[in-house]
PDB file with one MODEL, atoms N, CA, C and O in Angstrom:
MODEL        1
ATOM      1  N   MET A   1       0.856  -1.339  -0.117  1.00  0.00           N
ATOM      2  CA  MET A   1      -0.118   0.062   0.103  1.00  0.00           C
ATOM      3  C   MET A   1       1.082   1.306   0.121  1.00  0.00           C
ATOM      4  O   MET A   1       0.702   2.226  -0.603  1.00  0.00           O
ATOM      5  N   LEU A   2       1.882   1.474   0.496  1.00  0.00           N
ATOM      6  CA  LEU A   2       2.920   2.288   0.500  1.00  0.00           C
ATOM      7  C   LEU A   2       3.840   2.182  -0.593  1.00  0.00           C
ATOM      8  O   LEU A   2       4.222   1.078  -0.981  1.00  0.00           O
ATOM      9  N   PRO A   3       4.350   3.615  -1.293  1.00  0.00           N
ATOM     10  CA  PRO A   3       5.382   3.331  -2.328  1.00  0.00           C
ATOM     11  C   PRO A   3       6.784   3.045  -1.490  1.00  0.00           C
ATOM     12  O   PRO A   3       6.990   3.599  -0.410  1.00  0.00           O
ATOM     13  N   GLU A   4       7.525   2.325  -1.964  1.00  0.00           N
ATOM     14  CA  GLU A   4       9.092   2.107  -1.319  1.00  0.00           C
ATOM     15  C   GLU A   4       9.766   2.837  -0.664  1.00  0.00           C
ATOM     16  O   GLU A   4      10.644   2.505   0.132  1.00  0.00           O
ATOM     17  N   CYS A   5       9.286   4.291  -1.042  1.00  0.00           N
ATOM     18  CA  CYS A   5      10.205   5.573  -0.191  1.00  0.00           C
ATOM     19  C   CYS A   5       9.714   5.559   1.203  1.00  0.00           C
ATOM     20  O   CYS A   5      10.412   6.036   2.098  1.00  0.00           O
ATOM     21  N   PHE A   6       8.509   5.021   1.448  1.00  0.00           N
ATOM     22  CA  PHE A   6       7.957   5.353   2.934  1.00  0.00           C
ATOM     23  C   PHE A   6       8.121   3.714   3.607  1.00  0.00           C
ATOM     24  O   PHE A   6       8.132   2.611   3.062  1.00  0.00           O
ATOM     25  N   GLU A   7       8.237   4.151   5.050  1.00  0.00           N
ATOM     26  CA  GLU A   7       8.407   2.786   5.715  1.00  0.00           C
ATOM     27  C   GLU A   7       6.855   3.088   6.511  1.00  0.00           C
ATOM     28  O   GLU A   7       6.376   4.196   6.754  1.00  0.00           O
ATOM     29  N   PRO A   8       6.208   1.630   6.846  1.00  0.00           N
ATOM     30  CA  PRO A   8       4.875   1.768   7.765  1.00  0.00           C
ATOM     31  C   PRO A   8       5.470   2.056   9.234  1.00  0.00           C
ATOM     32  O   PRO A   8       6.492   1.607   9.752  1.00  0.00           O
ATOM     33  N   ASP A   9       4.465   2.986   9.762  1.00  0.00           N
ATOM     34  CA  ASP A   9       4.393   3.238  11.268  1.00  0.00           C
ATOM     35  C   ASP A   9       4.289   2.039  11.896  1.00  0.00           C
ATOM     36  O   ASP A   9       3.676   1.032  11.540  1.00  0.00           O
ATOM     37  N   GLU A  10       5.082   2.282  13.064  1.00  0.00           N
ATOM     38  CA  GLU A  10       5.082   0.986  13.870  1.00  0.00           C
ATOM     39  C   GLU A  10       3.686   0.806  14.611  1.00  0.00           C
ATOM     40  O   GLU A  10       3.441  -0.234  15.224  1.00  0.00           O
ATOM     41  N   ASP A  11       2.808   1.827  14.535  1.00  0.00           N
ATOM     42  CA  ASP A  11       1.535   1.603  15.418  1.00  0.00           C
ATOM     43  C   ASP A  11       0.559   0.983  14.497  1.00  0.00           C
ATOM     44  O   ASP A  11      -0.426   0.371  14.909  1.00  0.00           O
ATOM     45  N   GLY A  12       0.821   1.136  13.332  1.00  0.00           N
ATOM     46  CA  GLY A  12      -0.144   0.460  12.364  1.00  0.00           C
ATOM     47  C   GLY A  12      -1.345   1.579  11.731  1.00  0.00           C
ATOM     48  O   GLY A  12      -2.248   1.322  10.936  1.00  0.00           O
ATOM     49  N   TYR A  13      -1.030   2.806  12.338  1.00  0.00           N
ATOM     50  CA  TYR A  13      -2.105   3.896  12.069  1.00  0.00           C
ATOM     51  C   TYR A  13      -2.887   3.652  10.604  1.00  0.00           C
ATOM     52  O   TYR A  13      -2.156   3.512   9.624  1.00  0.00           O
ATOM     53  N   CYS A  14      -3.855   3.613  10.476  1.00  0.00           N
ATOM     54  CA  CYS A  14      -4.860   3.504   9.310  1.00  0.00           C
ATOM     55  C   CYS A  14      -6.387   4.045   9.417  1.00  0.00           C
ATOM     56  O   CYS A  14      -7.231   3.383  10.021  1.00  0.00           O
ATOM     57  N   VAL A  15      -6.654   5.106   8.887  1.00  0.00           N
ATOM     58  CA  VAL A  15      -7.966   5.765   8.806  1.00  0.00           C
ATOM     59  C   VAL A  15      -8.682   5.992   7.378  1.00  0.00           C
ATOM     60  O   VAL A  15      -8.272   6.298   6.259  1.00  0.00           O
ATOM     61  N   ALA A  16      -9.761   5.744   7.856  1.00  0.00           N
ATOM     62  CA  ALA A  16     -10.744   5.853   6.585  1.00  0.00           C
ATOM     63  C   ALA A  16     -11.668   7.217   6.857  1.00  0.00           C
ATOM     64  O   ALA A  16     -12.493   7.213   7.770  1.00  0.00           O
ATOM     65  N   ILE A  17     -11.508   8.181   6.152  1.00  0.00           N
ATOM     66  CA  ILE A  17     -12.382   9.510   6.116  1.00  0.00           C
ATOM     67  C   ILE A  17     -13.628   9.661   5.056  1.00  0.00           C
ATOM     68  O   ILE A  17     -13.629   9.197   3.916  1.00  0.00           O
ATOM     69  N   GLY A  18     -14.428  10.224   5.520  1.00  0.00           N
ATOM     70  CA  GLY A  18     -15.462  10.522   4.590  1.00  0.00           C
ATOM     71  C   GLY A  18     -15.988  11.738   5.045  1.00  0.00           C
ATOM     72  O   GLY A  18     -15.874  12.042   6.232  1.00  0.00           O
ATOM     73  N   LEU A  19     -16.685  12.641   4.049  1.00  0.00           N
ATOM     74  CA  LEU A  19     -17.045  13.899   4.327  1.00  0.00           C
ATOM     75  C   LEU A  19     -17.932  14.447   3.220  1.00  0.00           C
ATOM     76  O   LEU A  19     -17.691  14.355   2.016  1.00  0.00           O
ATOM     77  N   THR A  20     -18.916  14.991   3.742  1.00  0.00           N
ATOM     78  CA  THR A  20     -19.871  15.394   2.694  1.00  0.00           C
ATOM     79  C   THR A  20     -19.737  17.198   3.079  1.00  0.00           C
ATOM     80  O   THR A  20     -19.752  17.733   4.188  1.00  0.00           O
ATOM     81  N   VAL A  21     -19.636  17.695   2.000  1.00  0.00           N
ATOM     82  CA  VAL A  21     -19.622  19.485   1.901  1.00  0.00           C
ATOM     83  C   VAL A  21     -20.650  19.388   0.893  1.00  0.00           C
ATOM     84  O   VAL A  21     -20.552  18.890  -0.228  1.00  0.00           O
ATOM     85  N   PRO A  22     -22.251  20.255   1.769  1.00  0.00           N
ATOM     86  CA  PRO A  22     -23.194  20.652   1.296  1.00  0.00           C
ATOM     87  C   PRO A  22     -23.212  21.899  -0.050  1.00  0.00           C
ATOM     88  O   PRO A  22     -24.043  22.096  -0.937  1.00  0.00           O
ATOM     89  N   TRP A  23     -22.018  22.527   0.251  1.00  0.00           N
ATOM     90  CA  TRP A  23     -21.801  23.494  -0.722  1.00  0.00           C
ATOM     91  C   TRP A  23     -20.613  24.058  -0.394  1.00  0.00           C
ATOM     92  O   TRP A  23     -20.278  24.371   0.749  1.00  0.00           O
ATOM     93  N   SER A  24     -19.849  24.216  -1.569  1.00  0.00           N
ATOM     94  CA  SER A  24     -18.464  25.340  -1.762  1.00  0.00           C
ATOM     95  C   SER A  24     -18.796  26.190  -2.502  1.00  0.00           C
ATOM     96  O   SER A  24     -19.546  25.847  -3.415  1.00  0.00           O
ATOM     97  N   ASP A  25     -18.370  27.663  -2.408  1.00  0.00           N
ATOM     98  CA  ASP A  25     -18.491  28.714  -3.280  1.00  0.00           C
ATOM     99  C   ASP A  25     -18.088  28.366  -4.663  1.00  0.00           C
ATOM    100  O   ASP A  25     -18.736  28.707  -5.652  1.00  0.00           O
ATOM    101  N   ASN A  26     -16.764  27.531  -4.702  1.00  0.00           N
ATOM    102  CA  ASN A  26     -15.981  27.248  -5.785  1.00  0.00           C
ATOM    103  C   ASN A  26     -16.261  26.168  -6.488  1.00  0.00           C
ATOM    104  O   ASN A  26     -16.064  26.154  -7.703  1.00  0.00           O
ATOM    105  N   TYR A  27     -16.828  24.962  -5.732  1.00  0.00           N
ATOM    106  CA  TYR A  27     -16.915  23.870  -6.421  1.00  0.00           C
ATOM    107  C   TYR A  27     -18.262  23.353  -6.145  1.00  0.00           C
ATOM    108  O   TYR A  27     -18.415  22.169  -6.443  1.00  0.00           O
ATOM    109  N   GLY A  28     -19.225  23.935  -5.669  1.00  0.00           N
ATOM    110  CA  GLY A  28     -20.519  23.360  -5.280  1.00  0.00           C
ATOM    111  C   GLY A  28     -20.499  22.180  -4.241  1.00  0.00           C
ATOM    112  O   GLY A  28     -19.580  22.090  -3.427  1.00  0.00           O
ATOM    113  N   PRO A  29     -21.436  21.365  -4.283  1.00  0.00           N
ATOM    114  CA  PRO A  29     -21.648  20.158  -3.405  1.00  0.00           C
ATOM    115  C   PRO A  29     -20.818  18.889  -3.610  1.00  0.00           C
ATOM    116  O   PRO A  29     -20.731  18.564  -4.794  1.00  0.00           O
ATOM    117  N   PHE A  30     -20.282  18.216  -2.871  1.00  0.00           N
ATOM    118  CA  PHE A  30     -19.339  17.411  -3.130  1.00  0.00           C
ATOM    119  C   PHE A  30     -19.125  16.395  -1.968  1.00  0.00           C
ATOM    120  O   PHE A  30     -19.154  16.740  -0.787  1.00  0.00           O
ATOM    121  N   GLU A  31     -18.906  15.114  -2.387  1.00  0.00           N
ATOM    122  CA  GLU A  31     -18.583  13.929  -1.119  1.00  0.00           C
ATOM    123  C   GLU A  31     -17.086  13.614  -1.766  1.00  0.00           C
ATOM    124  O   GLU A  31     -16.611  13.770  -2.891  1.00  0.00           O
ATOM    125  N   GLU A  32     -16.545  13.064  -0.440  1.00  0.00           N
ATOM    126  CA  GLU A  32     -15.055  12.463  -0.559  1.00  0.00           C
ATOM    127  C   GLU A  32     -14.832  11.637   0.377  1.00  0.00           C
ATOM    128  O   GLU A  32     -15.503  11.677   1.408  1.00  0.00           O
ATOM    129  N   SER A  33     -13.751  10.649   0.172  1.00  0.00           N
ATOM    130  CA  SER A  33     -13.620   9.562   0.995  1.00  0.00           C
ATOM    131  C   SER A  33     -12.163   9.335   0.709  1.00  0.00           C
ATOM    132  O   SER A  33     -11.778   9.039  -0.423  1.00  0.00           O
ATOM    133  N   VAL A  34     -11.302   9.483   1.797  1.00  0.00           N
ATOM    134  CA  VAL A  34      -9.879   9.038   1.631  1.00  0.00           C
ATOM    135  C   VAL A  34      -9.413   8.113   2.606  1.00  0.00           C
ATOM    136  O   VAL A  34      -9.970   8.037   3.701  1.00  0.00           O
ATOM    137  N   LEU A  35      -8.354   7.342   2.274  1.00  0.00           N
ATOM    138  CA  LEU A  35      -7.758   6.280   2.906  1.00  0.00           C
ATOM    139  C   LEU A  35      -6.513   7.191   3.500  1.00  0.00           C
ATOM    140  O   LEU A  35      -6.017   7.951   2.668  1.00  0.00           O
ATOM    141  N   VAL A  36      -5.914   7.220   4.887  1.00  0.00           N
ATOM    142  CA  VAL A  36      -4.645   7.345   5.368  1.00  0.00           C
ATOM    143  C   VAL A  36      -3.993   6.612   5.999  1.00  0.00           C
ATOM    144  O   VAL A  36      -4.573   5.877   6.798  1.00  0.00           O
ATOM    145  N   VAL A  37      -2.369   6.542   5.850  1.00  0.00           N
ATOM    146  CA  VAL A  37      -1.687   5.352   6.297  1.00  0.00           C
ATOM    147  C   VAL A  37      -0.748   6.274   7.220  1.00  0.00           C
ATOM    148  O   VAL A  37      -0.323   7.360   6.828  1.00  0.00           O
ATOM    149  N   GLY A  38      -0.517   5.825   8.266  1.00  0.00           N
ATOM    150  CA  GLY A  38       0.506   6.504   9.096  1.00  0.00           C
ATOM    151  C   GLY A  38       1.770   5.826   8.507  1.00  0.00           C
ATOM    152  O   GLY A  38       1.793   4.623   8.244  1.00  0.00           O
ATOM    153  N   CYS A  39       2.841   6.675   8.308  1.00  0.00           N
ATOM    154  CA  CYS A  39       4.271   6.118   7.489  1.00  0.00           C
ATOM    155  C   CYS A  39       5.168   7.043   8.167  1.00  0.00           C
ATOM    156  O   CYS A  39       4.899   7.859   9.049  1.00  0.00           O
ATOM    157  N   ARG A  40       6.352   6.760   7.570  1.00  0.00           N
ATOM    158  CA  ARG A  40       7.823   7.398   7.940  1.00  0.00           C
ATOM    159  C   ARG A  40       8.448   7.872   6.780  1.00  0.00           C
ATOM    160  O   ARG A  40       8.449   6.928   5.990  1.00  0.00           O
ATOM    161  N   PHE A  41       9.043   8.963   6.212  1.00  0.00           N
ATOM    162  CA  PHE A  41      10.052   9.049   5.220  1.00  0.00           C
ATOM    163  C   PHE A  41      11.096   9.614   5.865  1.00  0.00           C
ATOM    164  O   PHE A  41      10.905  10.507   6.690  1.00  0.00           O
ATOM    165  N   GLU A  42      12.493   9.093   5.520  1.00  0.00           N
ATOM    166  CA  GLU A  42      13.636   9.361   6.142  1.00  0.00           C
ATOM    167  C   GLU A  42      13.633   9.591   7.509  1.00  0.00           C
ATOM    168  O   GLU A  42      14.294  10.504   8.002  1.00  0.00           O
ATOM    169  N   GLY A  43      12.862   8.748   8.237  1.00  0.00           N
ATOM    170  CA  GLY A  43      12.907   8.794   9.862  1.00  0.00           C
ATOM    171  C   GLY A  43      11.678   9.585  10.275  1.00  0.00           C
ATOM    172  O   GLY A  43      11.015   9.356  11.286  1.00  0.00           O
ATOM    173  N   GLN A  44      11.464  10.471   9.450  1.00  0.00           N
ATOM    174  CA  GLN A  44      10.243  11.394   9.916  1.00  0.00           C
ATOM    175  C   GLN A  44       8.594  10.789   9.974  1.00  0.00           C
ATOM    176  O   GLN A  44       8.162  10.048   9.091  1.00  0.00           O
ATOM    177  N   PRO A  45       8.045  11.084  10.761  1.00  0.00           N
ATOM    178  CA  PRO A  45       6.534  10.530  10.878  1.00  0.00           C
ATOM    179  C   PRO A  45       5.683  11.377  10.029  1.00  0.00           C
ATOM    180  O   PRO A  45       5.863  12.594  10.005  1.00  0.00           O
ATOM    181  N   GLY A  46       4.793  10.822   9.350  1.00  0.00           N
ATOM    182  CA  GLY A  46       3.826  11.621   8.470  1.00  0.00           C
ATOM    183  C   GLY A  46       2.600  10.547   8.095  1.00  0.00           C
ATOM    184  O   GLY A  46       2.293   9.493   8.654  1.00  0.00           O
ATOM    185  N   PHE A  47       2.045  11.186   6.989  1.00  0.00           N
ATOM    186  CA  PHE A  47       0.906  10.112   6.593  1.00  0.00           C
ATOM    187  C   PHE A  47       0.753  10.330   5.267  1.00  0.00           C
ATOM    188  O   PHE A  47       1.121  11.363   4.707  1.00  0.00           O
ATOM    189  N   PHE A  48       0.166   9.300   4.671  1.00  0.00           N
ATOM    190  CA  PHE A  48       0.377   9.088   3.227  1.00  0.00           C
ATOM    191  C   PHE A  48      -1.212   8.788   2.640  1.00  0.00           C
ATOM    192  O   PHE A  48      -1.820   8.029   3.394  1.00  0.00           O
ATOM    193  N   ALA A  49      -1.793   9.116   1.759  1.00  0.00           N
ATOM    194  CA  ALA A  49      -3.141   8.805   1.270  1.00  0.00           C
ATOM    195  C   ALA A  49      -3.148   8.305  -0.127  1.00  0.00           C
ATOM    196  O   ALA A  49      -3.272   8.919  -1.187  1.00  0.00           O
ATOM    197  N   PRO A  50      -2.941   6.697   0.196  1.00  0.00           N
ATOM    198  CA  PRO A  50      -2.880   6.005  -1.217  1.00  0.00           C
ATOM    199  C   PRO A  50      -3.987   5.832  -2.153  1.00  0.00           C
ATOM    200  O   PRO A  50      -3.890   5.276  -3.247  1.00  0.00           O
ATOM    201  N   ILE A  51      -5.263   6.445  -1.552  1.00  0.00           N
ATOM    202  CA  ILE A  51      -6.220   6.504  -2.467  1.00  0.00           C
ATOM    203  C   ILE A  51      -7.518   7.596  -1.859  1.00  0.00           C
ATOM    204  O   ILE A  51      -7.928   7.792  -0.715  1.00  0.00           O
ATOM    205  N   ALA A  52      -7.815   8.020  -2.836  1.00  0.00           N
ATOM    206  CA  ALA A  52      -9.239   9.191  -2.423  1.00  0.00           C
ATOM    207  C   ALA A  52     -10.312   9.188  -3.676  1.00  0.00           C
ATOM    208  O   ALA A  52     -10.096   9.098  -4.884  1.00  0.00           O
ATOM    209  N   PHE A  53     -11.495   9.315  -2.976  1.00  0.00           N
ATOM    210  CA  PHE A  53     -12.425   9.062  -4.338  1.00  0.00           C
ATOM    211  C   PHE A  53     -13.334  10.427  -3.887  1.00  0.00           C
ATOM    212  O   PHE A  53     -13.619  10.731  -2.729  1.00  0.00           O
ATOM    213  N   LEU A  54     -13.636  11.016  -4.871  1.00  0.00           N
ATOM    214  CA  LEU A  54     -14.185  12.371  -4.886  1.00  0.00           C
ATOM    215  C   LEU A  54     -15.479  12.492  -6.118  1.00  0.00           C
ATOM    216  O   LEU A  54     -15.270  12.393  -7.327  1.00  0.00           O
ATOM    217  N   ASN A  55     -16.673  12.700  -5.552  1.00  0.00           N
ATOM    218  CA  ASN A  55     -17.810  12.871  -6.423  1.00  0.00           C
ATOM    219  C   ASN A  55     -18.134  14.123  -7.212  1.00  0.00           C
ATOM    220  O   ASN A  55     -19.286  14.399  -7.547  1.00  0.00           O
ATOM    221  N   SER A  56     -16.918  14.985  -7.540  1.00  0.00           N
ATOM    222  CA  SER A  56     -17.364  16.166  -8.316  1.00  0.00           C
ATOM    223  C   SER A  56     -16.663  16.432  -9.206  1.00  0.00           C
ATOM    224  O   SER A  56     -15.448  16.421  -9.010  1.00  0.00           O
ATOM    225  N   THR A  57     -17.189  16.761 -10.488  1.00  0.00           N
ATOM    226  CA  THR A  57     -16.604  16.923 -11.837  1.00  0.00           C
ATOM    227  C   THR A  57     -15.799  18.405 -11.579  1.00  0.00           C
ATOM    228  O   THR A  57     -14.694  18.655 -12.061  1.00  0.00           O
ATOM    229  N   ASN A  58     -16.485  19.218 -10.826  1.00  0.00           N
ATOM    230  CA  ASN A  58     -16.016  20.598 -10.750  1.00  0.00           C
ATOM    231  C   ASN A  58     -14.632  20.628  -9.939  1.00  0.00           C
ATOM    232  O   ASN A  58     -13.729  21.360 -10.344  1.00  0.00           O
ATOM    233  N   SER A  59     -14.485  19.942  -8.950  1.00  0.00           N
ATOM    234  CA  SER A  59     -13.537  20.101  -8.085  1.00  0.00           C
ATOM    235  C   SER A  59     -12.327  19.113  -8.165  1.00  0.00           C
ATOM    236  O   SER A  59     -11.281  19.361  -7.565  1.00  0.00           O
ATOM    237  N   ILE A  60     -12.473  18.132  -8.824  1.00  0.00           N
ATOM    238  CA  ILE A  60     -11.510  17.256  -9.254  1.00  0.00           C
ATOM    239  C   ILE A  60     -10.371  17.843 -10.161  1.00  0.00           C
ATOM    240  O   ILE A  60      -9.204  17.546  -9.905  1.00  0.00           O
ATOM    241  N   PRO A  61     -10.663  18.633 -11.167  1.00  0.00           N
ATOM    242  CA  PRO A  61      -9.734  19.245 -12.083  1.00  0.00           C
ATOM    243  C   PRO A  61      -9.261  20.348 -11.246  1.00  0.00           C
ATOM    244  O   PRO A  61      -8.198  20.856 -11.603  1.00  0.00           O
ATOM    245  N   ALA A  62      -9.822  20.813 -10.225  1.00  0.00           N
ATOM    246  CA  ALA A  62      -9.049  22.204  -9.579  1.00  0.00           C
ATOM    247  C   ALA A  62      -7.912  21.314  -8.391  1.00  0.00           C
ATOM    248  O   ALA A  62      -7.128  22.031  -7.771  1.00  0.00           O
ATOM    249  N   GLY A  63      -7.884  20.121  -8.186  1.00  0.00           N
ATOM    250  CA  GLY A  63      -7.239  19.674  -7.435  1.00  0.00           C
ATOM    251  C   GLY A  63      -5.595  19.224  -7.857  1.00  0.00           C
ATOM    252  O   GLY A  63      -4.894  19.979  -8.530  1.00  0.00           O
ATOM    253  N   ARG A  64      -5.248  18.276  -7.501  1.00  0.00           N
ATOM    254  CA  ARG A  64      -3.697  17.795  -7.965  1.00  0.00           C
ATOM    255  C   ARG A  64      -3.741  17.667  -9.298  1.00  0.00           C
ATOM    256  O   ARG A  64      -2.703  18.001  -9.870  1.00  0.00           O
ATOM    257  N   GLU A  65      -4.699  17.254 -10.024  1.00  0.00           N
ATOM    258  CA  GLU A  65      -4.688  16.785 -11.500  1.00  0.00           C
ATOM    259  C   GLU A  65      -4.198  17.892 -12.136  1.00  0.00           C
ATOM    260  O   GLU A  65      -3.284  17.750 -12.948  1.00  0.00           O
ATOM    261  N   ILE A  66      -4.756  19.212 -11.848  1.00  0.00           N
ATOM    262  CA  ILE A  66      -4.106  20.539 -12.789  1.00  0.00           C
ATOM    263  C   ILE A  66      -2.985  21.033 -12.124  1.00  0.00           C
ATOM    264  O   ILE A  66      -2.105  21.564 -12.802  1.00  0.00           O
ATOM    265  N   THR A  67      -2.841  20.933 -10.681  1.00  0.00           N
ATOM    266  CA  THR A  67      -1.561  21.691 -10.073  1.00  0.00           C
ATOM    267  C   THR A  67      -0.552  20.756 -10.180  1.00  0.00           C
ATOM    268  O   THR A  67       0.542  21.162  -9.789  1.00  0.00           O
ATOM    269  N   ALA A  68      -0.598  19.541 -10.623  1.00  0.00           N
ATOM    270  CA  ALA A  68       0.461  18.834 -10.828  1.00  0.00           C
ATOM    271  C   ALA A  68       1.068  18.809 -12.065  1.00  0.00           C
ATOM    272  O   ALA A  68       2.161  18.296 -12.303  1.00  0.00           O
ATOM    273  N   ARG A  69       0.138  19.530 -13.075  1.00  0.00           N
ATOM    274  CA  ARG A  69       0.857  19.883 -14.587  1.00  0.00           C
ATOM    275  C   ARG A  69       1.656  20.890 -14.666  1.00  0.00           C
ATOM    276  O   ARG A  69       1.688  21.783 -13.819  1.00  0.00           O
ATOM    277  N   ARG A  70       2.348  20.847 -15.646  1.00  0.00           N
ATOM    278  CA  ARG A  70       3.372  22.180 -15.908  1.00  0.00           C
ATOM    279  C   ARG A  70       2.769  23.252 -16.209  1.00  0.00           C
ATOM    280  O   ARG A  70       2.073  23.097 -17.213  1.00  0.00           O
ATOM    281  N   LYS A  71       2.722  24.491 -15.688  1.00  0.00           N
ATOM    282  CA  LYS A  71       2.046  25.289 -16.079  1.00  0.00           C
ATOM    283  C   LYS A  71       2.695  26.536 -17.123  1.00  0.00           C
ATOM    284  O   LYS A  71       2.006  27.407 -17.656  1.00  0.00           O
ATOM    285  N   SER A  72       3.987  26.404 -17.245  1.00  0.00           N
ATOM    286  CA  SER A  72       4.693  27.072 -18.444  1.00  0.00           C
ATOM    287  C   SER A  72       5.715  26.192 -19.168  1.00  0.00           C
ATOM    288  O   SER A  72       5.814  24.996 -18.893  1.00  0.00           O
ATOM    289  N   ARG A  73       6.359  26.699 -19.955  1.00  0.00           N
ATOM    290  CA  ARG A  73       7.552  26.004 -20.742  1.00  0.00           C
ATOM    291  C   ARG A  73       8.842  26.435 -20.002  1.00  0.00           C
ATOM    292  O   ARG A  73       9.838  26.554 -20.716  1.00  0.00           O
ATOM    293  N   ARG A  74       8.979  26.693 -18.649  1.00  0.00           N
ATOM    294  CA  ARG A  74      10.042  27.185 -18.128  1.00  0.00           C
ATOM    295  C   ARG A  74      10.834  25.700 -18.079  1.00  0.00           C
ATOM    296  O   ARG A  74      10.325  24.581 -18.018  1.00  0.00           O
ATOM    297  N   ARG A  75      11.972  26.002 -18.116  1.00  0.00           N
ATOM    298  CA  ARG A  75      13.067  24.907 -18.004  1.00  0.00           C
ATOM    299  C   ARG A  75      13.392  24.395 -16.599  1.00  0.00           C
ATOM    300  O   ARG A  75      13.666  25.349 -15.871  1.00  0.00           O
ATOM    301  N   PHE A  76      13.461  23.155 -15.932  1.00  0.00           N
ATOM    302  CA  PHE A  76      13.801  23.159 -14.876  1.00  0.00           C
ATOM    303  C   PHE A  76      15.411  22.732 -14.680  1.00  0.00           C
ATOM    304  O   PHE A  76      15.942  22.224 -15.667  1.00  0.00           O
ATOM    305  N   PRO A  77      16.132  22.884 -13.606  1.00  0.00           N
ATOM    306  CA  PRO A  77      17.338  22.047 -13.761  1.00  0.00           C
ATOM    307  C   PRO A  77      17.275  20.733 -13.805  1.00  0.00           C
ATOM    308  O   PRO A  77      16.322  20.059 -13.413  1.00  0.00           O
ATOM    309  N   SER A  78      18.396  20.287 -14.334  1.00  0.00           N
ATOM    310  CA  SER A  78      18.018  18.636 -14.661  1.00  0.00           C
ATOM    311  C   SER A  78      18.435  17.927 -13.321  1.00  0.00           C
ATOM    312  O   SER A  78      18.019  16.782 -13.140  1.00  0.00           O
ATOM    313  N   ARG A  79      19.297  18.578 -12.284  1.00  0.00           N
ATOM    314  CA  ARG A  79      19.161  17.616 -11.059  1.00  0.00           C
ATOM    315  C   ARG A  79      17.745  17.702 -10.282  1.00  0.00           C
ATOM    316  O   ARG A  79      17.627  17.213  -9.158  1.00  0.00           O
ATOM    317  N   TRP A  80      16.844  18.249 -10.839  1.00  0.00           N
ATOM    318  CA  TRP A  80      15.334  17.857 -10.155  1.00  0.00           C
ATOM    319  C   TRP A  80      14.724  16.661 -10.912  1.00  0.00           C
ATOM    320  O   TRP A  80      14.700  16.613 -12.142  1.00  0.00           O
ATOM    321  N   THR A  81      14.243  15.719 -10.125  1.00  0.00           N
ATOM    322  CA  THR A  81      13.885  14.386 -10.406  1.00  0.00           C
ATOM    323  C   THR A  81      12.491  14.326 -10.204  1.00  0.00           C
ATOM    324  O   THR A  81      12.123  15.223  -9.447  1.00  0.00           O
ATOM    325  N   VAL A  82      11.483  13.518 -10.647  1.00  0.00           N
ATOM    326  CA  VAL A  82      10.150  13.361 -10.282  1.00  0.00           C
ATOM    327  C   VAL A  82      10.306  11.815  -9.968  1.00  0.00           C
ATOM    328  O   VAL A  82      11.017  11.098 -10.673  1.00  0.00           O
ATOM    329  N   ASN A  83       9.615  11.349  -8.893  1.00  0.00           N
ATOM    330  CA  ASN A  83       9.499   9.831  -8.687  1.00  0.00           C
ATOM    331  C   ASN A  83       7.845   9.452  -9.094  1.00  0.00           C
ATOM    332  O   ASN A  83       6.887  10.133  -8.729  1.00  0.00           O
ATOM    333  N   ARG A  84       7.783   8.546  -9.704  1.00  0.00           N
ATOM    334  CA  ARG A  84       6.675   8.068 -10.093  1.00  0.00           C
ATOM    335  C   ARG A  84       6.362   6.477  -9.581  1.00  0.00           C
ATOM    336  O   ARG A  84       7.186   5.565  -9.634  1.00  0.00           O
ATOM    337  N   TRP A  85       5.092   6.377  -9.117  1.00  0.00           N
ATOM    338  CA  TRP A  85       4.809   5.065  -8.266  1.00  0.00           C
ATOM    339  C   TRP A  85       4.007   4.478  -9.268  1.00  0.00           C
ATOM    340  O   TRP A  85       3.504   3.369  -9.086  1.00  0.00           O
TER     341      TRP A  85
ENDMDL
END
């Protein structure tokens, strides 16, 4: 469930979260479900969400699907890498 760069947390913390937003000014109403897993990255505690479900066609494109896309044709230094799982 975790990418290789993460280590599972010793306590086995795992939570399923569900929320209903009856109205949002930017996206309208939507519901979301997320699974969150406790983990460690380079010894530091944190959380990873391996899966998320969202039922709004307005808010999905406004999230990571758009922000993860390149916004300009700017060239980045070659030392920057992207890990893809």
